[in-house]
Every structure is written in C-alpha cells, then in structure tokens.
N, C-alpha and C positions, 0 to 999 in steps of 0.2 A: 504494500500500500504506500502510495506517495506520501511524503511528510509535508508537502506543500498544502496550503489552504486555499480553496477557491475564493475568488474576489467576491466580496459582499457577504461572506459567511464568517462565523467566529470560530476560532480554534478551541474555544471553551463552550461546548454545547450548553444551551440553557441560559447563557449570559446575554444581556442586552446588547444589541448591535446598533450603534448610532453613528451618524456622520459627526464630524468634529463639532460643528456649530450646534447641531441638534442636541447633543448631550449637554453642552454648556447651558443652553436655554432651559432644558429640562431640569437641570440642577437648580437653576435660579428660580424657576416656577415652583419647584418642590420646596425650596428654602422658604419662600414666602408663606406657604401653607404651614410649615413647621413653626416659623417664628410667630405667626398669628396665634397658633395654638399653644405654644410652649415658651415663647420668648427666645431671645438671642443666645442666652447662656447655654441652653440645652441643645442647641443645634450642633450637629456633628457631620462633617463631610463624609465620614465612613457610613453613617446611617443613611445619608442621601444616596450613597453608592449602592447600599443594599436595596433601597427602595427602587432604584433605577435598574437593578439587576446587572450591575457592572462590577468590575474588580474594585477592591477597596482603594486602590491607588489611582483609579481613573479620574476622580474629581480633581486630584492634585495636578493633573496636566492642564487644567483650566484655571485653578485658583490655588495659590501657594498656601493659603490658610483661610480661616473664617473671615478675617478682616478683608481679605481680597475679594471674597464672595460678597460681603456687605458693600464694599466699594462698587462692585459691578452692579448690584441692585440699585444703589443710589445714583450711579451714572445713568442707568436706564431711566430712572425716575426723572432726573433733570432733562433728559432728552424728551420724555413724554410731556413734561411741563412746558418746555420750550416750544414744542409743536403746537400745543393748545393755545398758548399765549400769542404765538405768531398768527394763528387763525383768527382769534378774536380781535387782534390788533388791526385787522383789515376788514372788520365787520361793519363799520359805519364811517360816514364822513365826519362825524362829530367826535372830537377827541374825548370829551367827557363821557360819552356813551361807551367808547372803546376802553377807557380806563375802568369804568364800572364793570364792563364785561370781563376784563382781566382780573379784577378783584373777585368777582363771583367765580370765575374759572379756578382761581387759586384755592378757594375754600372747597369747591366741589372736588378738585383734585385730591386734597387732603382726605376728604370723606371717603372717596372711592379707593384710595391707595394708602391706608393708614400705616402699614408696615414700611412701605417704601418711604413715605413722608417722614417717619421717625428716623429712618436711616439717613435721609438727606439732611435733616436739620437737628437731629439729636446729638448726644454727646458720644455715641459709640465710636464714630470715626474721627471726630475732632478735626485736626488739621488735614486739609485735603492735599497738601503738598506731597504726601507720600504716594498719591495716586494721580498720575498726570492726566489720564483720561477723565477722571472724576472732576478734577479742577477745571478742565476745558469745558465739560458739559455744563457745570454749574455756571461758568462764565458766560456761556452762550445763552442759557436760560435767563440769567440776570440781564443780559444784553437786550433781549426782547422787551423786558419790562422797562429798561432804561430808555429805549426809544420812545415809549409812550410818555414817560415822565419828562423827557427833554421837550417833547412836542407840547405837552400841556403847559409847561412853564412858559414857553414862548408864546403860545396862543393866548393864554389867560393873563400873560404879563404878571406873573406872581412875584411877590417881593422876596422869595427865597428860591434857591436853586433846586435842581432835580434830586440832589442827595438828601436835602432836608425833607422835601416832599415825599421821596421814596421811604425815608425813615419813618415819617408819620403814618403813611398808609400801610407800610409793611408791618410795623409794630402792632397796628390795630388788627389787620387781616391775619397775620401769622399768629398773633396771640389768640384771636378768636378760634382759628382753625385748630390750634394746639389744645386749647381748652376743651373743644368738642371731642377731641380724641382721649383726653386724660381725666376729665372730671367724671366722677362716679355717677352712675345712673340709679344708684340705690336710694330708695325712699324710706326715711325713718318713720313715716306715718304722722309726723308733726310738720304741718306746712310752714310754720314759722321757725323751724329749727335752723340755727346758724349755718350748719354744714350744707343746707340745701340752697343757700343763697346763690352760689356760683351756678348751680344747675338751673335754678329758676331764671337767672339772668341769661343763660345760654338759650333756654327754651324761648324766652321773650325775643331774643335777637334772631333766633332761627325762624320764628314765625314771620313771614314776610321778609326773608333774608335780603333779597335784592333791593327792596324798598329801604331797608335799614342801612345797607351799604351805600345806597345813593345819598341818604341824608348825611352820612359821614363825609363822603367825597365832595358833595356840594358845599358842605361847610368849609372844607379845606380850600376849595377853589374860589370861594367867595372872598378870599383875601385879595383878589385882583383889584387894581385901581378902577 
C-alpha cells in the first residue's frame, strides 16, 4: 500500500479536514460561543481543536496563544464596525442625520456582538501595539467616525474641534453601550431599590433609543454660532 495520501483527504481518519482559512474562521466562531458561555479565562485552544475534530496543535498554526485569538476576534470586530459606519456615513445628505445614524449603529453593534465588543474595548488586550493588524483595523474604524466628526464641525461651525466633539459623543455612546452589556438585569422586587437605578435609567434610555440619541446630539450641535 502506498504511504502517500490522496489530495483532499486526511492521513488521520476521522479528523476534521479544513482548508487553511476555513479552520481559522471556524476556531474564531467557536471561540465566540465558548466565551459567551464561559468567559475568556476558561477558553482553551486545545478544547477548540477537539470540538473542530482536528489535532491539538492545529489551532497553534493560526494563533500563537489565546491572546492572539482574542486579537483576531477584535480585529474582525473593528472591520465589521468600520463597514457599518462607512455605510451609514453615506446614508443622507445631512451630516446631523448621518452622525445620528452612526451613533445608533455603534450601540446596535455592541448589542449584536457583545463578546467581540468587550474584546475590542475591554481590558483583556490592552495595548494594541502588540498586534499590528488589530491596530490598523481599529485605526480604520476610528477613521470612518473621524470623517463624520470633521465634517460636522465644519458644517455647524462648532466652537470646538473634532477631538472634543468625538470625546463627548463617544463617552456618552460607549458608556451607554457598555452599561447595557454589564448592568445586571436582576430585579430585587423593590422598584425603589438603589441597585436598580442604573437598570431603570438604561430601560428609560433604551425606550425610544434613536429619539434619545438625537436629543443628545442636537444638544451638542446647538453650540454652533
């Protein structure tokens, strides 16, 4: 019997057989499910390998360690966010409407991708300088937001620059999105309990979210002469 293996088959019967890029994405998708269920600490590349039915060393051809996997997920997240902001950035001739659409898109992105969002903006990865592709993806996403901010400062003749405006808007939107992900939904049964105040505020803000975001943005843009 020949010792060679036919193209497209595995030398280890029963093992998963994936193209290079397919396995990488499969591991990333599986990691999102595991992190959502068990957190980042319990994630294991070898466990992901078992689930994918590949050798224990296969994930390490794509990710040197868990941090590299987290960085890949965050990179993908910034790429998704960049695309969504770019689309809404072209959705209207009015800059205030496009800025509102971008703010709404940001909060929706966080709601729809909680694990990725936490990796993008949480403390797990910290300094992006360790991961060149992650830094570039983050820069590109922020670049799309900066385009809107520069334009609105010019059009509205605001008395502050895009960095100040961006800080004001981002602190509010990012804070709101993060609170929605982290504030407990448990109800103590006492509607006036102090621990329920953050949750009650979030519920109030979430009801008519677009209208509430518009109030905030209109207030900031009203500073024009």
